[in-house]
Structure formats: C-alpha cells, structure tokens
N, C-alpha and C positions, 0 to 999 in steps of 0.2 A: 754306308750301311743305314738302313731305315730303323727308326726307333719304334717302340711298341705302339705308340699312338698313331704313327703314320701307317703301320701295318693294319691296325684296326680300321682306320678310315678307308684304306684300300679295299678291304674285304667287306665293308659295309657296316661296321660297328661304329656307333657314335660315341661321343664323350661319355665316359662312365659305364658304357655297356660292356658286358663280358660275354664270352662264348662258352659258357658252361652248358654242356649237353647233359640232358637227363639220361638215365639208364634206358628209358623207353626210346628216346631218340637214337641212342647208339644202337640198340637192337634193331630198330627200323632201318637204320643206315646199313647195318651189317646184312640184314635180309635183302635189301636192294642190291648190295654189292654181290652177294652170293647168287642172286637171280641173274644179274648181268654176267657173272662168270659162267653160270650154267648155259645161258644162251650163247655166249661166246664159244664155249667148248663144243656145244652141239653144232654150231655153225662151222667150226673147224672140222669136226668129224664129217659133216655133210659135204664140205668142200673136198676133203680127202677122198671120200667115196666117189664123188663126181670126177675127181682127178683120175682115179683108177679106171673108171668107165671111159673117160675121154681118151685115156692112153690105149685102152684095148679095143675101142670101136672108133672108126673114122667118123661115122655119122650115126645118130640115133633116129629111128623112125619118127618119134614124136617131135624132135626139134625141126626136122624137115617139114612136117605137117604144120607146125606152129609158124615157121618162117613163111610158108606159102599162104597160110591164112592171114597173117599180118600184112603181107605184101598185097593181098587182094583188097584191103581197106582203102577206100578213096581218100586221098589227101594225106595219108600217113607218111608217104615217102618224103614229101616236101617238109612236113613238120619234123621228121626225124633228121633230115639233112640240116635244118636250122638249129635244132637243139644239140646236134653233135659238133657244131663248130668249136665250142670251148675245149673239146677233147681231141680235136684233130691236130696232127703235126706238132709244131712247137708251141701252139697256143696254150696248152695246159702248163707247159714248163714256164712260159712267160708269166702266166697268172700266178703260179706258185712262187716264182722268184720275186715278183712284185709284192706279193703278200708277205713273204719273209722280210723283204726290205722295209715294208710298212711296219711290221712288228719291231724290227730293230730300231727304226726311227722313233717309234713310240716307247722305246726302252723296255720292250717286252721280249727280253733275250731268251727266256726259256721257251716261250711260245714260238718264236722264230726258229730256234734250234729244233724244237719238236716237229714243226712243219717241214723244215728242211730234211731232217732225218727220216720222217715218215714218207714223204714223197720220194725221196731218193731211194730209201729202202724198198718201197713199193715197186718202183721201177725196176730195181735189181731183181726182186722176187718174180715179177711178171716176166721179165726176159729169161730168167733161169727156168721157170716152169714152161714157158713157150718152147725153149730149146729142148728140155727133157721130154716133154709130152709130144711135141711136133705134130699136133693135130691139124690137118689141112683145113683151110677155109672151104665152105661149100662151093662147088664148081658152078659155072654159069649155066650148065645144062640141068642143074638141080633146082636152083633158085635164081631169081633176078638179082644180078650183081650190079650195084650202083657204080662202084669203082674198085678196080683190082688193087688189093693190098698184099704186099709181099710177106708180112709177118704171119705167123701161125695163128690159129683161132682160139686156142685155149691157153691160159685164161683170157677172157675178153679184156681189151684195153691196150 
C-alpha cells in the first residue's frame, strides 16, 4: 500500500504541496464534467436515432452518394487501405492485448483492467448491434468494393 507522500509524487505534488481546490476550481471542474456528460448523452441519443434509421433502411441515399464521392478521389483508396491495417482482422486485438500487458508490466492494474474491459465490452456490443440490426454492406453494383466482408455493416468496426 502506498503512503501519502508516494501518492502525492505519483500525481504530481511535490514535498509539502497540497491539493486544496478552491471553490472556483471545483465549480469549473463541475461545469466541465457536466458539459462532457451533456455531449456524451447527446452522442448516445444521436447514435440511438441512427441505429433506428439503419434498422429500418437498408441504405440511405446520402451515404451512397458520399461513398461514391469519396471513391472518386485519387489516391484515397491506397491511403485508406494503409490506415485501416491496425483495425483489420486480429491486428486490433493484438495491439489491445499488448497494451494491456504493458500496463500490467508497469503495475498500472486499473488502466490495464479498464482497457481490457472497454475493448472486450466494445467488441461484445458491436457484435450484438450487428446481429440485431443486420444491415447489409453495400453491394458491388452500388459502390466499389475493395474486399468482401461477411459481417454486417452497422455499427462500423
């Protein structure tokens, strides 16, 4: 168990320094937290609305137009192929597992556990939503398909 002086050093306080927050700092921190919660809640509501639309419509006119417009840009296909490598197949799982192991080796147990739970939970949620919504990926006659992928398209990932 760490002593008080070790904890202060870990979070940045030097010898003799204290962490007394002023009422103004607490109000500012509370406002920032509230703002973050509002943005998070609004994002969840937007995702829920998009989920309902994706469930009820196989394709949107605007997303097909956007996909075609993006595919017409010169050089974008190769760039997107390269930047997608970390998220393809087992690569993302390997990167996450290595990072968790790094946290554990550095004795950052809570960070390692948080990363393991968030990546595992995210994967479970993604598969659950994909199964429930079952939105098909765009067909090759609608857009240029780089590689056929068996999983459903919503949510992405």
